[in-house]
C-alpha positions, 0 to 999 in steps of 0.5 A, a space after each residue: 679511119 676512111 669514109 668513102 665519099 666518092 670514087 676520087 682520090 683520098 684526102 686527110 681531113 686533118 682531125 680524128 685521123 679521118 680520111 675521105 675522098 674529094 668531091 664531097 659536101 659536109 656540114 659541121 655542127 657545133 655549139 662552141 667556138 672551140 668545137 668550131 675551131 677544132 674543125 677549121 684549123 685542123 682542116 686547113 692546116 692539113 690543107 697547107 701541108 698538102 699544098 691545097 688551094 683553100 677558101 674560108 669565109 668567116 662570119 663569127 670572127 673577122 678575117 683578120 682575127 682568123 688569119 692572126 689565130 692561124 699564124 699563131 697556131 701554125 707559124 711555120 705555115 704563115 706563108 701559106 695563109 698570106 699567099 692569095 694564090 694558096 689561101 683566100 679569106 673572104 668575108 661573108 658579105 663579099 662571098 655570098 651577097 656582095 650586091 646585097 641579095 643572096 642568089 643560088 644561081 649567082 653563087 653557082 656562077 661565082 664558085 664556077 669562076 673560082 674553080 675554073 681560075 684555080 685549075 688554069 695551070 693543072 689540077 688543084 685540090 680545093 678545101 673550102 669552109 664557111 661560118 654560116 651564121 651570116 644567114 641569120 641576117 635579113 638578107 633578100 633572097 636568104 629564104 633560098 639558102 637551102 636551095 643553094 646548099 642542095 645545088 652545091 652537091 651538083 657543083 662539087 660532084 666530080 671535082 677535086 673539092 671539099 666543102 665544110 659548111 659550119 652551122 652553130 646549132 645554138 643559133 639556128 632553129 631546129 627546122 633550119 638544122 633539119 634542112 641542113 641535114 637534108 642537104 649535106 650527105 655527110 656531117 661532122 659532130 663532136 669531131 666524128 664524121 658520119 654518112 648522114 641518114 637524113 640526106 635527100 638527093 638534090 633532084 628530090 629535095 629541090 623538087 619538093 622544097 624550092 622547085 624554082 632552083 631544080 635542075 631542068 
């Protein structure tokens, strides 16, 4: 089943026989590790088969555990996950708050550097995903996480990039999950992807909720 998410080329999500288009930001909502793994392993396995560049940030598991599980599931693609030019597995602290503070602006800059580097030798399709439970820690600046999520829609639009942000709904408050829904145009729940009716355009969401990070 195809979900039209942009005017870019199609890609297979790797699960449920779903396809969508590049340039999309999705939230994956789950309750168990099995549900989470059904999303991320299928997603990245399809990326390996397509030779996409991939980025994953684990938080509920270690980078080493994720890598070993991936190699066990897909031994024929061990070379893919062990090649840093193809697959980057970066822990949450290193990716989101390496200096001890979370900043949407710094994240924009770091992701833009990652994207620019990835495209140096021509178009590279990029699959990215992260386990977001790290955000439950008392990190300076974490109150602006949803501003980052909203701004990510600007960053991804028009790029050969797809991001799936993974939120464990048993650990986050209902208020936070509603903000997650308001900042992601598509959702995955129970293996089903849908256009999210609660999504608010970042121009409006940022103006209403965190105007400091609105695009001027």
